[in-house]
Backbone as CSV, one residue per row, in Angstrom:
resi,resn,N_x,N_y,N_z,CA_x,CA_y,CA_z,C_x,C_y,C_z
1,MET,18.069,-53.620,-72.580,18.074,-52.221,-72.667,18.838,-51.643,-71.473
2,ASN,19.682,-50.805,-71.804,20.494,-50.133,-70.799,19.957,-48.719,-70.589
3,SER,19.935,-48.339,-69.353,19.471,-46.976,-69.068,20.519,-46.279,-68.219
4,LEU,20.597,-45.034,-68.432,21.553,-44.206,-67.718,20.762,-43.268,-66.792
5,THR,21.135,-43.295,-65.564,20.435,-42.418,-64.611,21.394,-41.346,-64.125
6,ILE,20.883,-40.194,-63.975,21.671,-39.068,-63.486,21.152,-38.760,-62.077
7,SER,22.068,-38.779,-61.148,21.660,-38.465,-59.775,22.164,-37.063,-59.435
8,LEU,21.229,-36.246,-59.066,21.547,-34.879,-58.677,21.737,-34.817,-57.162
9,PRO,22.555,-33.891,-56.686,22.752,-33.799,-55.235,21.517,-33.175,-54.554
10,ILE,20.610,-33.978,-54.097,19.392,-33.550,-53.421,19.508,-33.956,-51.955
11,LEU,19.056,-33.065,-51.080,19.112,-33.373,-49.652,18.148,-34.498,-49.328
12,LYS,18.581,-35.305,-48.449,17.732,-36.401,-48.033,16.700,-35.897,-47.034
13,THR,15.563,-36.532,-47.037,14.485,-36.071,-46.157,14.808,-36.312,-44.685
14,LYS,15.593,-37.296,-44.344,15.963,-37.553,-42.948,16.816,-36.416,-42.399
15,GLU,17.722,-35.887,-43.220,18.561,-34.784,-42.767,17.715,-33.531,-42.507
16,ILE,16.736,-33.298,-43.339,15.856,-32.140,-43.162,15.040,-32.311,-41.874
17,LYS,14.500,-33.497,-41.659,13.722,-33.741,-40.458,14.570,-33.589,-39.209
18,ASN,15.785,-34.107,-39.216,16.661,-33.999,-38.041,17.016,-32.546,-37.748
19,GLY,17.298,-31.769,-38.764,17.619,-30.351,-38.575,16.422,-29.581,-38.029
20,PHE,15.247,-29.879,-38.583,14.035,-29.211,-38.110,13.725,-29.591,-36.662
21,LEU,13.890,-30.878,-36.333,13.630,-31.319,-34.959,14.614,-30.696,-33.971
22,LYS,15.878,-30.572,-34.343,16.856,-29.931,-33.462,16.486,-28.472,-33.223
23,PHE,16.121,-27.781,-34.278,15.723,-26.380,-34.141,14.452,-26.267,-33.292
24,PHE,13.496,-27.145,-33.518,12.246,-27.133,-32.766,12.506,-27.365,-31.278
25,TRP,13.331,-28.331,-30.905,13.634,-28.611,-29.506,14.426,-27.458,-28.878
26,PHE,15.341,-26.884,-29.621,16.086,-25.733,-29.107,15.146,-24.556,-28.846
27,LEU,14.231,-24.308,-29.772,13.272,-23.221,-29.602,12.361,-23.477,-28.393
28,ASN,11.894,-24.690,-28.223,11.067,-25.031,-27.053,11.841,-24.858,-25.748
29,PHE,13.065,-25.348,-25.725,13.886,-25.233,-24.515,14.135,-23.767,-24.161
30,PHE,14.478,-22.970,-25.155,14.741,-21.548,-24.937,13.485,-20.823,-24.443
31,SER,12.339,-21.131,-25.011,11.097,-20.481,-24.588,10.721,-20.896,-23.172
32,LEU,10.894,-22.143,-22.809,10.599,-22.590,-21.443,11.509,-21.914,-20.423
33,ILE,12.786,-21.813,-20.731,13.722,-21.151,-19.819,13.361,-19.679,-19.674
34,SER,13.030,-19.010,-20.770,12.691,-17.587,-20.689,11.380,-17.370,-19.922
35,ILE,10.393,-18.235,-20.115,9.133,-18.121,-19.364,9.386,-18.367,-17.874
36,PHE,10.220,-19.329,-17.540,10.558,-19.605,-16.146,11.233,-18.403,-15.492
37,CYS,12.193,-17.804,-16.175,12.879,-16.628,-15.637,11.909,-15.460,-15.476
38,PHE,11.061,-15.250,-16.453,10.082,-14.172,-16.393,9.124,-14.367,-15.223
39,THR,8.705,-15.605,-14.984,7.804,-15.898,-13.871,8.469,-15.610,-12.536
40,ILE,9.712,-15.995,-12.383,10.434,-15.736,-11.136,10.584,-14.237,-10.903
41,ILE,10.903,-13.486,-11.949,11.042,-12.037,-11.810,9.709,-11.410,-11.415
42,GLN,8.625,-11.831,-12.049,7.308,-11.289,-11.725,6.904,-11.616,-10.285
43,MET,7.212,-12.814,-9.819,6.881,-13.188,-8.442,7.678,-12.357,-7.450
44,SER,8.925,-12.061,-7.747,9.713,-11.232,-6.830,9.160,-9.809,-6.789
45,PHE,8.743,-9.258,-7.926,8.124,-7.931,-7.933,6.823,-7.941,-7.139
46,TYR,6.041,-8.983,-7.285,4.769,-9.092,-6.562,5.002,-9.158,-5.051
47,ALA,5.968,-9.964,-4.633,6.269,-10.082,-3.199,6.764,-8.754,-2.646
48,ARG,7.565,-8.041,-3.409,8.066,-6.736,-2.979,6.915,-5.745,-2.806
49,GLU,5.990,-5.733,-3.733,4.855,-4.814,-3.655,3.953,-5.149,-2.464
50,VAL,3.734,-6.419,-2.204,2.913,-6.824,-1.051,3.579,-6.365,0.240
51,PHE,4.892,-6.541,0.340,5.623,-6.102,1.532,5.523,-4.589,1.699
52,LEU,5.673,-3.842,0.616,5.576,-2.384,0.701,4.178,-1.934,1.122
53,ILE,3.158,-2.592,0.612,1.783,-2.233,0.985,1.565,-2.470,2.471
54,LYS,2.041,-3.590,2.997,1.887,-3.862,4.430,2.634,-2.842,5.272
55,SER,3.835,-2.483,4.863,4.597,-1.499,5.643,3.936,-0.132,5.575
56,TYR,3.364,0.232,4.420,2.665,1.517,4.318,1.404,1.532,5.170
57,LYS,0.693,0.404,5.237,-0.495,0.338,6.093,-0.110,0.513,7.553
58,ASN,0.994,-0.105,7.973,1.458,0.060,9.353,1.826,1.517,9.634
59,LYS,2.496,2.151,8.685,2.852,3.559,8.866,1.611,4.436,8.947
60,ILE,0.616,4.134,8.145,-0.617,4.927,8.153,-1.325,4.797,9.493
61,THR,-1.403,3.586,10.034,-2.064,3.411,11.338,-1.297,4.141,12.439
62,LYS,0.032,4.083,12.405,0.825,4.791,13.401,0.611,6.303,13.290
63,LEU,0.591,6.808,12.067,0.417,8.242,11.875,-0.982,8.713,12.261
64,THR,-2.009,7.878,12.030,-3.352,8.281,12.443,-3.457,8.327,13.967
65,LYS,-2.855,7.360,14.650,-2.854,7.398,16.119,-2.118,8.632,16.628
66,GLU,-0.968,8.913,16.026,-0.200,10.084,16.433,-0.975,11.372,16.139
67,ASN,-1.672,11.408,15.019,-2.462,12.572,14.652,-3.594,12.809,15.655
68,LYS,-4.275,11.740,16.073,-5.337,11.878,17.075,-4.788,12.403,18.387
69,ASP,-3.635,11.873,18.817,-3.019,12.346,20.056,-2.641,13.821,19.948
70,LEU,-2.090,14.214,18.812,-1.706,15.608,18.631,-2.925,16.528,18.584
71,GLU,-4.014,16.071,17.988,-5.236,16.883,17.966,-5.762,17.098,19.378
72,ILE,-5.734,16.064,20.207,-6.197,16.186,21.593,-5.304,17.149,22.365
73,GLU,-3.990,17.002,22.209,-3.070,17.899,22.910,-3.243,19.338,22.443
74,PHE,-3.460,19.528,21.161,-3.638,20.873,20.627,-4.917,21.506,21.154
75,SER,-5.983,20.733,21.189,-7.236,21.294,21.698,-7.126,21.633,23.182
76,LYS,-6.424,20.798,23.958,-6.230,21.093,25.377,-5.411,22.366,25.560
77,SER,-4.305,22.441,24.861,-3.445,23.619,25.025,-4.128,24.874,24.507
78,ASN,-4.863,24.754,23.444,-5.543,25.907,22.872,-6.657,26.388,23.806
79,SER,-7.398,25.469,24.391,-8.481,25.872,25.289,-7.929,26.457,26.579
80,LEU,-6.825,25.945,27.088,-6.238,26.488,28.316,-5.681,27.889,28.099
81,THR,-5.068,28.140,26.973,-4.549,29.488,26.721,-5.697,30.473,26.565
82,ASN,-6.769,30.059,25.921,-7.931,30.938,25.794,-8.560,31.201,27.155
83,LEU,-8.615,30.201,27.991,-9.188,30.356,29.317,-8.354,31.304,30.171
84,GLU,-7.035,31.186,30.097,-6.160,32.079,30.845,-6.324,33.525,30.366
85,ASP,-6.409,33.737,29.070,-6.620,35.083,28.545,-7.974,35.627,28.979
86,TYR,-8.969,34.774,29.022,-10.303,35.195,29.422,-10.364,35.545,30.910
87,LEU,-9.623,34.814,31.724,-9.662,35.020,33.173,-8.780,36.159,33.660
88,LYS,-8.004,36.755,32.820,-7.137,37.856,33.235,-7.945,39.076,33.687
89,ASN,-9.114,39.305,33.128,-9.914,40.488,33.442,-10.732,40.331,34.727
90,PHE,-10.831,39.157,35.254,-11.631,38.939,36.464,-10.787,39.119,37.722
91,GLU,-11.482,39.447,38.799,-10.826,39.572,40.109,-11.316,38.451,41.018
92,LYS,-10.508,38.124,41.974,-10.852,37.075,42.911,-11.875,37.591,43.911
93,VAL,-12.897,36.816,44.218,-13.945,37.211,45.163,-13.485,36.859,46.565
94,LYS,-13.632,37.853,47.472,-13.197,37.621,48.851,-14.362,37.169,49.730
95,ASN,-15.467,37.872,49.685,-16.628,37.525,50.499,-17.793,37.209,49.569
96,ALA,-18.263,35.994,49.629,-19.397,35.595,48.798,-20.631,35.486,49.665
97,LYS,-21.725,36.067,49.222,-22.998,35.990,49.941,-23.995,35.265,49.052
98,TYR,-24.689,34.317,49.633,-25.642,33.512,48.890,-27.056,33.868,49.300
99,ILE,-27.989,33.786,48.369,-29.391,34.057,48.637,-30.098,32.724,48.694
100,LYS,-30.859,32.520,49.761,-31.629,31.278,49.890,-33.041,31.568,49.475
101,LEU,-33.567,30.758,48.623,-34.940,30.908,48.144,-35.853,29.996,48.934
102,THR,-36.955,30.528,49.355,-37.947,29.716,50.068,-39.180,29.619,49.190
103,GLY,-39.378,28.540,48.606,-40.529,28.363,47.754,-40.134,27.535,46.522
104,ALA,-41.171,27.210,45.771,-40.934,26.366,44.612,-40.565,27.153,43.368
105,SER,-40.999,28.397,43.261,-40.746,29.134,42.039,-39.763,30.257,42.301
106,VAL,-39.038,30.608,41.284,-38.070,31.680,41.394,-38.720,33.001,41.001
107,VAL,-39.545,33.005,39.978,-40.204,34.231,39.505,-41.692,34.058,39.601
108,GLU,-42.395,35.077,40.135,-43.845,35.032,40.228,-44.441,36.279,39.614
109,LYS,-45.631,36.168,39.072,-46.321,37.325,38.521,-47.312,37.873,39.483
């Protein structure tokens, strides 16, 4: 008995597996590279923010010290100007006489 077989052009399973594996490895490689780049970018942003926070803390401490010094200077200058204005109405005493108390009490009934 003779039989006739018809072969249709069907893709072989090895070719499908090789194509899928190439795509899979390319996708893995691309994702690893992109994750690596993203991590490096995030680390640089983090380092920049840490540096900025430290510099801002230093500026804040300097400004608080300067603020305290300025408050002290302002209070000194403000009190001296008030004192000078207050003392303008007084006259200088030429002869001062003191009273000496003899006894333990100042006021008696």
